[in-house]
N, C-alpha and C positions, 0 to 999 in steps of 0.2 A: 416232237412236242412232249411226248410222255417223259423223256429223259430230262427235259428242261424243267418240267413241273416237279419231278422227283428231286432234282437239285434244289429247287426252291423250297420244298418241304424240309430238306436237310438244313437249309439256311435258317429256317424258323427256329430250329433247336439251337443253332449257334447263337442266335440273337439273345435268347434267354441267358446264355452264359456270358456273352461279350457286351451286350447293350449297344451294339453298333447301330448306326443310322441306316434305315432302309435304303437300298439301292436297286433301282429298276433299270435294266439295260435293254434298249430297243434295238434289235438287229434288223434294221431296215433293209439292208442289202440281201437278206435271206428270206424276204417275203415271197413265198412260193404258193402256198395254199390259197385257193380261190374262195372268196366269200360267196355263198349262195345268193343269187339275185332275188330269191323269194324268201329271205330269212325271216323278216318280221311281218306278221299278219294278224288277223282277227278271227276269233272263234265265236259263234253265236248259237243260241237256242232259246226257246221260250221258257225262261226261268226267271224268277224275281220280277215278273211283269216287265220283261224285256221289250216286248212289242205292244201288247195290250197295256196301255198306261205307260208306255215308254217310247221307243223310237217311232212306232207307228202312230201317226198324229191324229187318228180318229179319237174324238174326245169323250164320247158317250160310253157308259158302262152297260154291258149286257144288252147289246143291240140285237142279239139272237134270241133273247127271251129264254135263257137257260138257267139263270141263277135264282134259286128260291130259298126262303127261310121258313122253317117249320115243316112238318110232314116228313116223308121218307127221304126225299132228295136233300132237304134241308139238314136232316140228321147226318147224312153222309158228308155234307160239306162242312158242317160245324162241329161234328163229333159229339152231338148231344141229342136231346129230345127223347120221347118215349112213345110207345105204341098208343094209338088212340088220341094223340095230341091234336093241336089245331091243324087245319088244312094248310098246305104250303101257300105262301104268298110271295109275290115278286120282291126280291131283296133290294134292287136298285131303282125300281120305279115306284114312286111314293105319292099318294094323294096328300095334299096339304091339309085337307079337311076329311077326317075319317068318317064323318057323318054324311058326307056328300054322296057316297056310293061305294061300290066294290070293284076290286081288281082281281083278275085271275088269268093265268096262262091257258091258252088253247093250244093243244098239241096236234090238231088237225085243221084243215081248211086254211092253211097259210097262203102266202103269195105265190108259192110254187111247190113242186114236189121236193125241192131241195130245202127251201125255207118253209117248214111246216108249222112253225110255232108263231104265236101272236099274243098280244095282250088285249083282253076284253075289259072294257071300261064302261060300267053301268052307273050313270049319274042321275040322282034325283034333283040336283040343283047345280048351278055352275061351280066348277072346281078347277084346281090346277094340279097337273101331274109334274113331278120333278125327278130329275136324274142328277146325282152328285158327281158324275164323272169318276175318274180314278183319283180319289182323295182330292177332289176339287177340279175346277176347270180354269185354265189360265185366261185372264182377260188383259188385253193390252190396247193402248190407244191406236186409233186409225187402222184398225184391223178388220178385215172382212172374214166372216164366218159363214160358210156355206154348207148346206146339207140336203138331205132328202129323207122322206118318210112315206110309208104306205098307210093309208087310212081307209076305213069303212065308216060311213055315217054321214049325217047331214047336220051342219051347224057352223057357227063362227068359232075360229080358233086363232090364238096368237102364240107363236113360238118365240123364244128369246133366251137371253142370259140375264140373270139377276143375282144379287148378293144372297148369301145363305139366309140371312134374316129377312130377306124380301124387301128391304128398305130402298135399294138402289136397282134400277133397271139399266142394264148396259147396252142392250141391243134387242130389237124385236122385228117381227114381220107378221102381218095378218094373213090368214088363209081362210078360204071358204070351202068347207067340205060339202060335196054334192053327189055322193054316190053310195049306193048300198053295196056295191062291189068294191074290190080293192082298186085304189087309185093312187098313183104316185104324185107327190107334191114336193117340189124343190123350193128352197128358200136361200136368200142371201141377206146377211145382217151386218151392219157396219157400226163399230164403236166410235165414239166421239174423239176428236183430236186431243182433248184435254182429259180423257178418261184416266183414272188411276190404274196402276198395275197391281193385279191381285190374282190369287188362286182361289180365293174364298167365294166362288161363284157356282151356281147350278144352272143347268138347262131346264127350261120349263115349257110346258104346253098348257095354255090356259083355255079351257073349254067354257065358252060364254053362255052355252045353252045346256040344259039338262037333256039326257038322251043316252042311247047306247052307241058306243064307238068301239072300233078295233084299231090297234096300232101294230105295225110290223116293220122291222129292220130300219129304224131311224139312224141316221149318221150325221156327224157334225165335224167339219174340218176347218182349221184356220188357214187362210190363204198364206202360202209361204212367201217370205221376203226374198228368197232366192229361188231361181227357177232350176229345177232338176230336169233330167232328160225326158223320161216317160211318165213317171208317177210324181208329177211336180210338187204336189202338196202332201205327199204321203209319209214324209220323214220329218221328224222334229229337227229344225235347222240348227239349234244350239247343240244337240247331241251329234249331229253329222259333222259340225265344225270340230268338236272334240276328236272325233274319229279320224278326220283328215290330218290332224296334227300328229297322229301316230305314224304317218307315212306308211300305211299298210300296203303290202304287195299282193295280198290275197285275203279272201274271206272264206273261212270254212263254215259251211252250213249244210243242212238245217239243224245240225246237232252232232253229238250230244244225244241224250235220251229222247229228245223231241223227235229225232229221226225214227226211233224204234216204236215209241209209244208203249203203254202198258199192255195193250192187246193189238191184234191185227187191225181191228176197227179204228184204233186210236193212233196208228202210225202216221207219219207224214206222207200222205198219198198225193203226190205232186199234181196229178191230173185234176184233182178236186180243188186246187189252189190257184188256178189260172182263170182268166176271163172276168166278167163283171162280178162285183161283190155278192150280189144276190144269187149267183150260181155256185157260190162256194159254201158248202154245208157247215164247215168248221168242225172242230173236234176238241176233245178234252186233252189238255196238256198233261204229261206225266207228273207235273208239279202241282196238279190239283185245281186248276181253273180252266175256263173255256177259252179256246183260241178261235177267233173268227176266220183265221187264215187270210185276213186282210194283207198280212205279210206273206205272200205266196211266192212261188218259184221265181216269177219275173221280177217281183220287188226285191228279192235277195240278189238276183243277178244285177239289177240296176244299182242297188246299194253298193255292190263291189265296184261297179264301173264308176260311180260317182266319187268314190274314194281313190280312184286310180289303181284299183286292184283287180285281180282276176279271181274267179271262183275256185275253191277246192270243193268239189261237189261230192257230198255224201249220198250214196244211194242205199235204199232199204235192201237188206240182205237176207230177209226171211226169218229173222229172229226178233222177238219182242221181250219186253222186260219181265213179264210173268214167267218166262222160261220156255214158252211155246216156240216152235220153229218148224220149218218145212225144208226138205232137201230133195234131191233127185228130180223126177219129172214134175213134182208139185212146185218146185222152185222156178220152173220155166216162165210162168206169167210174170214173176217179179223181175226176172232177167230181161224180159221184153220191155217191161216198164222202165228199167234202167237205161236200156238202149234208146228208147223213145225220149227219155229225159235228156240224154246226151245230145240227141238229134235236135231237140227243142233249143238247146244251149248253143250248139255250133253248126247246126244244119243250115243249108242254103234255102232260098225260097222255092226251089224245085223239090224239096223233101216235104213229107207230110207235116212233121212237127216243126220244121223250120218255117214252113208257110204259116203255121198256126202262130208262131212267135211274131212273124211279120204282121199278121192280123191283130195281134194283141198290142202292137204299137212299137216294136223294136226291129227295124228292118235288118240291121247288121248282126251277124253272128257274134257271140261273145268269145273271148279268148279262154281256152281251157287246156290245162296241162295235166292236172291231177284229178283222179276219181278215187274216192275212198269207199271200200266195200263194207258197209255196216258201221257200227260204233261199239267199241269196248266189248267185242265178242269174246274176250278172255273171261267174261262172266258166264258164257255159255258152257255149262258143265257137260253137255251131251257129247262134246267132241265133234260136232257136225260142221264147225266153221271151216275146217280145212277143205271139206268137200264143197261146201257152199261157195267159199272163196274161189276155188279153182273153176267152178262152173261160170261164175261171173268173169273171172280173169280171162278165160279162154274166149268167151263170147264177146267181150269188149275188145280184146286185142285183135280178134278176127275182123271186126268192123272198123276199129279205130286203133291201129297199131302204134300211132304216135303218142297215145296217152300213157301216162305213168299211173300204175295201179297201187293203191295204198292198202296194206293189210292192217287190221286192228289186233292181230295176234303176232307174236314174234316168230321168227323162222323156225326155231326149235319146236314150238308148240304145233305149228302147221305141219311140219314134217313128221312129228310124233304121232299125229292122228290121221295121216294120209295113208291110203292103201299102197301107194307107190311114192315114197318120199322123194325119189329122184325126179319125179314129174312136177313137184311143187316149184313154182316160179314166184319170186317176190321182188318187186321193184323198190318199194318203200315200206317201212314199218312205222306205225303210229304208236308212240309211247306217251303215257299220261302220268303226271306226278303232282300230288298235292301234299305239301310238307310244311312244317314250321320252319322258322328261320335257321335254327341250328342244323336241322336236317339238310337244308339247302347249302349251308356252308360246308358240311361234310360231303356233299355230293358235287362240289364245284370242280372236281377233276374227273367226273364220271366218264365223259366222252373222250378224254385223252387216250384211254386204253382200248377204245372200240376198234374192231377189225376194219381197216380201211378198204378191204376187198369185199366186204359183205354188203347187204342191202343198205340203201340210204335210210336216214332216220327223219321222221316227222314227229316233233313233240307237239301233238295236237291239242293237249290240254295240260296246263301246269299253273301252279300258283303257290305262293307262300301264304298260308292261311293264318294270318294274325290281324286282328282288328275287325270291327263290325259297325255298320253294314259294309263300309268300304275299308280298305287296308290302312294300317298305320305305317309309320316310318320304319319300324323293325321289319315289317313285311317287305317294304321297298328295298331294304338292305339285302334281305335274302334273295329277292328277285334279281337284284343287280349282280350279286355274286354268281347266281345261276346263269344269267345272261352272258357274263364274261366267259363261262365255260362253253355256252352254245356258240358264241361268236368265234371263239378260238378254234372250234371244231366244225365250222360251217362248210368245210369241204365234204363232210359226210352227213351233217345235219342240214337238210335242205330247207326246212321251214319250222317255225314254232309260233304258238299263239296262246295267250293267257286265257283263263276261264275261271268263273263267269265274267263276261264283259260288262254286264249291266246289273243295277239293282234300283228298284223304286224304294226310297228310304222311309216311306210312311209305314206305320205299324200295320202289319199284315201283308206288306209288299215283298218281303224277303223269305225265300226258302233255303238260301245258301249264303253263309257268311263269307266275308272277305272278298269283296268284288271290286272291279277296277273303276267303274264310272257310276256315280250316284246321281239321282234326280228326284224331284217331286213334280207336280203338275206344271210348275212355273220355271224352275231353274235347274241347272245341272252343274256338276263339278267333277274334276279328276282327283283321284286319291294320290297319295305319294307314290304308289306303285305305278299309276298312270303316268305321272311325270317322269319317273325313271324309264319307263318304256319309251316315251317320246324322246328323251335325251339319247337313248341308245339307238333308236331307229333313225333319228334325224342326223346322226353323226356316224356314218359307216362307210368304210372304203370297200374296195373290191379284192384286196389281198390281206391275208393275215400276217402280221409282223411277229416273228418269234420274240420272246422276252426271257431274260434271265433275271432272277431275283436273289438278293442277298440281304441279310439283316432284317428280315420281316418279323415283327413281333407276333406273339400269340395272345389270345384271350381265353380265359376259362369259360366253360359252358356247363350246362346242367348235367350232362352225362358224358362219361368217357374223357378222353384226352382233350387238351386245349385245341383250338382251331386257329388258323392264321387270322390276323387282324386285317390284312389287306388282300383284296382280290383285284385282278387287273387283266387287261387285254388291250391290244393295239391293232388297228387295221390302217391301211393306206389306200388312197385312191391313186392307182398307178398312172392314171391319165393326167392328173393335175398335181400330184405330189402332196396333196393334203393328207396330213397324218392325224389320226384320232386315237388318243390315249384315254383309257377309262380306268379309274381307280376307285375302289370301294373301301371305305374305312368303317368297319363295323364296331369299333371300340369307342369307349368313353373318353379316350385321350386323343389329343391332336397329334399328328405325325408330320414331320418334315422329311420328305422323301427326295433323294437325289435321283434325277433322271439323266441317264447317259444315252445318247443317240449315236449308234454306230452305223456307218454306211450312208449317212446323209447329214446335212447341215441345216438345222432349223434356222429360220430368219426372223428377225424383228420380234414383234409381240404376238403371243398366242391368245386366242379367246378361251376363257375358262368358264365353264358352266357348272354350277354347284347346287346340289339339292341337299339340304341338311336340316336337322332338327335338334332342339335342346335335349329332348328325351326320346327314346325309341318308341314309346307309346303315343307320341304326338301324332296328330292326323289332321285331315281336312273334313269338313262337314257341310251340310246344306246351309248352315248359318255362318260358317267360317270357311268358305271354299278355297281361300288363298293363303291359309295358314302356313302351308309348306309348298313352295313353288321354286322352280329353278331361278338362280340369280347369276348374272353375267359379270365378268370382270376381265382384265387383261393381265398378262404376265410376260415379262421379257424372257426369251428362251435362247439357248445356244446349244452347243454340243453336249454340255453338262449344265443343268440348271436345277434349282431347288423348287419343289412343288409342295406348298403347305396344304395339309388335309385336315379339315375340321373334324371333330368327333361326330359320329353317326352321319356320315356324309357320302355322297356319290358325286364324283368329279369327272368331267369330260374336258380334255385339253385338245383344242384344234390348232395345229401348227403346220 
């Protein structure tokens, strides 16, 4: 493959001199390299409000009573304030009449030793408490909203959904509070069949009597239109539908930086994320906001299952983002945690943690092939990762020899820091790449020259970072060029996944630009890069077809030499004979490419799927979600046929 690609590069130079029409030759009878069955997947972490205000369908903001404005904590969150300023106030729990009473957070005397915080409400007259959700709450017709809240106090209360200006009531339920101690109250509310669709709604609690009340851990979920296996209403169905279209074979979780946390206290401690919501203490995300851990270990596992994927399980490896780490004997408790986590995932009912998973609602073990030790430990300057990695590797392999272990440092770094380099064992190496489009074009032959006898590669995070909050067409072109490289080398590259996966597009919802899927409280959409991913993942064979190229033009770039205008790859399903040709035209000019098929005879008409834009900066948005989407057509094919390529386009030919 390396020689073929070098020959193609030579042809680029010839094209400038001769002006020849591009020719792509598909050597179908030489398809030998096997495409990894786990090539396309998903990567996730709590960033850009991915779960809170995203995939996790709980609608209320700050149910754990953690977010304040003013005071010391408010200054940390908002980056302002001064000593001696006003006392901190709840940020997302608001009285509609400030003269009616006062609100304050209590940090002791909560509903349990896990959920210690609550909201104290002291009213001198009737008043209404409001929660705006995550930049609004979605209201739809004929929809049931159910929830639960813990109250102290005596009085009449109405919970419900209403418009921001208070003029329209969408759904309500009356409650009667009758306890000076904590009492749980559940509620179900139904919207009318002719109700409007809006996101401009708030949740409210109307206290009809003056008095002193306390509120803790309120939740509100919409009833899902589709039934999922265990956590039936805990995923936003529109976002799940987008994920299914990507045909993922795996889900890498829980991160990303979310796995490590800024400190040991803020790591993803999986044992604190299972069981009832009120037993999950939650923790602060490294991206600056509170995570309730409503999306815990079981929810991640079920998410993968619902998408027809298997987990790639990241286990905490004793290193946190502030640079602190443990190794040696101090690492043993974390190794035990990892072994327990694997047992929860794949253990039978006769094991301790497998039995716990059964009690949590999932009797069958999940499928598990890969376990990743840590995340981005190339940032660990202490050199401790090689020792930590081998401790985990040996312990996991001793109990689960069938599992493949992924390292987040490359083989050279591991061996360079090891006391005995010969003892270092590596199954798979995780590589991360964030580039602009030009850098992606220049890297589009990177894996062609990798050692076929070395460790396998997992490209666990990658993206072309152009466009905000989601990517534009130029990023999609860079992504597609990079994916041709990964497909062509999928005998050594076993899996890859784009990151970040999600972004809440409201102001304040984004911490990282250029994301794959965008949403607000009501709707969601795929970026051009998302559609490119779907086109590639939905059209994939099991063998790589070698290709020769001649006459491929070049285009000038901002730095260095020109780059090829076309990027390409072909796979074939050896069982059905279905051939998948993918060609990316990054240039502003259309191209008419001749395709020659050797070793096979294409029949009849091929299906052609094209993603294109008038300008590379064109994109999709929450207001124009379908500006750039794949279009289908047909094309008559034979042993030699002409394939027209639009400017700024990604084309898939199924024949």
